[in-house]
NUGUDO-916745 format. One record per residue (C-alpha): residue number from 1; residue in one letter; x, y, z. Coordinates in steps of 0.02 Angstrom, whole numbers, plus 50000, padded with zeros to 5 digits. Example, Ala and Ser with C-alpha at 12.3 -4.5 7.8 and 13.67 -1.06 7.14 Angstrom:
<rs>
+-----+---------+-------+-------+-------+
: num : residuo :    xx :    yy :    zz :
+-----+---------+-------+-------+-------+
:   1 :       A : 50615 : 49775 : 50390 :
:   2 :       S : 50684 : 49947 : 50357 :
+-----+---------+-------+-------+-------+
</rs>
This chain:
<rs>
+-----+---------+-------+-------+-------+
: num : residuo :    xx :    yy :    zz :
+-----+---------+-------+-------+-------+
:   1 :       M : 46993 : 50923 : 53683 :
:   2 :       E : 46973 : 51030 : 53526 :
:   3 :       T : 46883 : 50951 : 53379 :
:   4 :       R : 46987 : 50966 : 53221 :
:   5 :       V : 46931 : 50934 : 53045 :
:   6 :       R : 46997 : 50977 : 52874 :
:   7 :       L : 46898 : 51004 : 52716 :
:   8 :       E : 46951 : 50909 : 52559 :
:   9 :       P : 46877 : 50954 : 52389 :
:  10 :       W : 46746 : 50835 : 52323 :
:  11 :       G : 46813 : 50713 : 52194 :
:  12 :       D : 46764 : 50571 : 52080 :
:  13 :       G : 46797 : 50442 : 52216 :
:  14 :       D : 46672 : 50517 : 52338 :
:  15 :       F : 46511 : 50439 : 52273 :
:  16 :       W : 46513 : 50316 : 52420 :
:  17 :       L : 46487 : 50464 : 52536 :
:  18 :       L : 46332 : 50519 : 52439 :
:  19 :       E : 46265 : 50342 : 52457 :
:  20 :       R : 46295 : 50347 : 52646 :
:  21 :       K : 46215 : 50518 : 52659 :
:  22 :       N : 46064 : 50451 : 52562 :
:  23 :       E : 46015 : 50332 : 52702 :
:  24 :       P : 45848 : 50368 : 52789 :
:  25 :       A : 45936 : 50423 : 52949 :
:  26 :       M : 46022 : 50562 : 52850 :
:  27 :       T : 45877 : 50617 : 52738 :
:  28 :       G : 45731 : 50629 : 52859 :
:  29 :       H : 45738 : 50820 : 52860 :
:  30 :       L : 45777 : 50830 : 52673 :
:  31 :       G : 45628 : 50745 : 52593 :
:  32 :       G : 45691 : 50566 : 52604 :
:  33 :       P : 45816 : 50464 : 52503 :
:  34 :       E : 45851 : 50507 : 52321 :
:  35 :       T : 45847 : 50385 : 52175 :
:  36 :       P : 46010 : 50314 : 52108 :
:  37 :       A : 45992 : 50426 : 51954 :
:  38 :       K : 45974 : 50582 : 52063 :
:  39 :       L : 46126 : 50530 : 52165 :
:  40 :       A : 46229 : 50508 : 52006 :
:  41 :       D : 46173 : 50681 : 51949 :
:  42 :       R : 46218 : 50755 : 52120 :
:  43 :       Q : 46393 : 50676 : 52106 :
:  44 :       R : 46416 : 50759 : 51935 :
:  45 :       R : 46358 : 50928 : 52003 :
:  46 :       Y : 46472 : 50916 : 52155 :
:  47 :       E : 46623 : 50873 : 52046 :
:  48 :       A : 46581 : 51014 : 51924 :
:  49 :       L : 46560 : 51140 : 52065 :
:  50 :       S : 46727 : 51094 : 52139 :
:  51 :       A : 46811 : 51111 : 51969 :
:  52 :       R : 46752 : 51291 : 51944 :
:  53 :       E : 46838 : 51448 : 52007 :
:  54 :       P : 46842 : 51454 : 52198 :
:  55 :       A : 46721 : 51600 : 52212 :
:  56 :       A : 46583 : 51492 : 52133 :
:  57 :       G : 46581 : 51382 : 52288 :
:  58 :       R : 46641 : 51209 : 52331 :
:  59 :       M : 46587 : 51042 : 52398 :
:  60 :       F : 46701 : 50958 : 52524 :
:  61 :       R : 46723 : 50797 : 52618 :
:  62 :       V : 46741 : 50829 : 52804 :
:  63 :       V : 46894 : 50736 : 52867 :
:  64 :       L : 46929 : 50705 : 53051 :
:  65 :       E : 47103 : 50750 : 53114 :
:  66 :       P : 47218 : 50663 : 53149 :
:  67 :       S : 47135 : 50497 : 53100 :
:  68 :       G : 47096 : 50545 : 52920 :
:  69 :       E : 46921 : 50470 : 52929 :
:  70 :       T : 46790 : 50547 : 52816 :
:  71 :       V : 46646 : 50596 : 52931 :
:  72 :       G : 46529 : 50692 : 52815 :
:  73 :       S : 46516 : 50831 : 52689 :
:  74 :       I : 46490 : 51018 : 52681 :
:  75 :       G : 46483 : 51144 : 52542 :
:  76 :       F : 46432 : 51316 : 52483 :
:  77 :       W : 46363 : 51378 : 52318 :
:  78 :       E : 46298 : 51535 : 52236 :
:  79 :       R : 46114 : 51580 : 52240 :
:  80 :       A : 46000 : 51730 : 52242 :
:  81 :       W : 45903 : 51758 : 52403 :
:  82 :       Q : 45778 : 51898 : 52423 :
:  83 :       G : 45848 : 51985 : 52270 :
:  84 :       E : 46030 : 51979 : 52329 :
:  85 :       P : 46177 : 51872 : 52272 :
:  86 :       V : 46225 : 51763 : 52421 :
:  87 :       Y : 46304 : 51596 : 52461 :
:  88 :       E : 46204 : 51452 : 52532 :
:  89 :       T : 46281 : 51314 : 52635 :
:  90 :       G : 46230 : 51140 : 52685 :
:  91 :       W : 46312 : 51000 : 52783 :
:  92 :       G : 46288 : 50822 : 52841 :
:  93 :       I : 46388 : 50722 : 52967 :
:  94 :       L : 46370 : 50532 : 52963 :
:  95 :       P : 46266 : 50462 : 53108 :
:  96 :       E : 46411 : 50373 : 53193 :
:  97 :       F : 46506 : 50539 : 53206 :
:  98 :       Q : 46363 : 50653 : 53259 :
:  99 :       G : 46358 : 50738 : 53428 :
: 100 :       R : 46545 : 50774 : 53434 :
: 101 :       G : 46548 : 50953 : 53369 :
: 102 :       L : 46610 : 50902 : 53197 :
: 103 :       A : 46476 : 50997 : 53101 :
: 104 :       V : 46518 : 51157 : 53195 :
: 105 :       A : 46704 : 51130 : 53164 :
: 106 :       A : 46671 : 51098 : 52978 :
: 107 :       L : 46558 : 51251 : 52963 :
: 108 :       T : 46691 : 51358 : 53047 :
: 109 :       E : 46820 : 51296 : 52920 :
: 110 :       L : 46697 : 51328 : 52777 :
: 111 :       V : 46667 : 51507 : 52834 :
: 112 :       A : 46855 : 51537 : 52835 :
: 113 :       H : 46869 : 51465 : 52660 :
: 114 :       A : 46723 : 51569 : 52593 :
: 115 :       R : 46797 : 51728 : 52669 :
: 116 :       I : 46961 : 51699 : 52578 :
: 117 :       H : 46896 : 51635 : 52411 :
: 118 :       G : 46719 : 51703 : 52400 :
: 119 :       N : 46652 : 51863 : 52327 :
: 120 :       R : 46481 : 51874 : 52408 :
: 121 :       A : 46441 : 51967 : 52568 :
: 122 :       T : 46341 : 51834 : 52659 :
: 123 :       L : 46327 : 51647 : 52685 :
: 124 :       H : 46155 : 51576 : 52725 :
: 125 :       A : 46095 : 51410 : 52795 :
: 126 :       F : 45913 : 51357 : 52789 :
: 127 :       P : 45885 : 51212 : 52910 :
: 128 :       G : 45705 : 51161 : 52936 :
: 129 :       T : 45615 : 51227 : 53089 :
: 130 :       D : 45593 : 51044 : 53136 :
: 131 :       H : 45781 : 51009 : 53140 :
: 132 :       P : 45850 : 51070 : 53307 :
: 133 :       A : 46023 : 50993 : 53281 :
: 134 :       S : 46059 : 51088 : 53119 :
: 135 :       N : 45990 : 51249 : 53192 :
: 136 :       A : 46107 : 51227 : 53340 :
: 137 :       V : 46255 : 51201 : 53222 :
: 138 :       A : 46220 : 51367 : 53136 :
: 139 :       R : 46200 : 51458 : 53301 :
: 140 :       R : 46358 : 51382 : 53376 :
: 141 :       A : 46457 : 51427 : 53219 :
: 142 :       G : 46413 : 51611 : 53241 :
: 143 :       F : 46270 : 51630 : 53118 :
: 144 :       G : 46127 : 51749 : 53162 :
: 145 :       C : 45947 : 51695 : 53140 :
: 146 :       L : 45847 : 51811 : 53027 :
: 147 :       G : 45683 : 51722 : 53062 :
: 148 :       E : 45573 : 51589 : 52989 :
: 149 :       F : 45544 : 51586 : 52801 :
: 150 :       P : 45447 : 51477 : 52682 :
: 151 :       F : 45575 : 51373 : 52588 :
: 152 :       E : 45561 : 51230 : 52464 :
: 153 :       Y : 45670 : 51077 : 52480 :
: 154 :       P : 45672 : 50976 : 52380 :
: 155 :       P : 45606 : 51100 : 52250 :
: 156 :       G : 45417 : 51102 : 52250 :
: 157 :       V : 45404 : 51035 : 52429 :
: 158 :       P : 45365 : 51171 : 52558 :
: 159 :       H : 45482 : 51159 : 52706 :
: 160 :       P : 45471 : 51295 : 52840 :
: 161 :       S : 45649 : 51344 : 52879 :
: 162 :       F : 45752 : 51467 : 52978 :
: 163 :       D : 45867 : 51584 : 52883 :
: 164 :       W : 46035 : 51585 : 52970 :
: 165 :       C : 46157 : 51715 : 52903 :
: 166 :       Y : 46343 : 51744 : 52924 :
: 167 :       R : 46422 : 51906 : 52860 :
: 168 :       L : 46580 : 51863 : 52764 :
: 169 :       T : 46633 : 52041 : 52727 :
: 170 :       P : 46652 : 52186 : 52850 :
+-----+---------+-------+-------+-------+
</rs>
């Protein structure tokens, strides 16, 4: 059976999802849970990103079809990487929905969205070298691994990561 998801733009009613994604089971590879103040700031940033022009990026809720259940989030945003303008992406599927291919389905939908609305040549993901599940998602979604790179996440915290790249333009 094919896994189907749709991406819905992040909105003001989605703070509950940030709270769920802030649980220890979801933040172990991301430096641990954030404070309530940081979560409130993240909500403001996600709403602001999704209110900008589509080429700036977007945050989305990942919604399971046909049930309509929200199962996680995914997004992409502008950044500079190795001197080039690129997009970065990140995702998180709630624990009770993991292992069903939903992250790969969501990333595939996100790539399609970025190809249509974006203006940068590549989309990068930087999962930690210690996170086999996220690395598998990038590989299964068609990203190519460019190798291991020193990365900081959260900022100031070294986190060895793989650079997975997807070419959005021919």
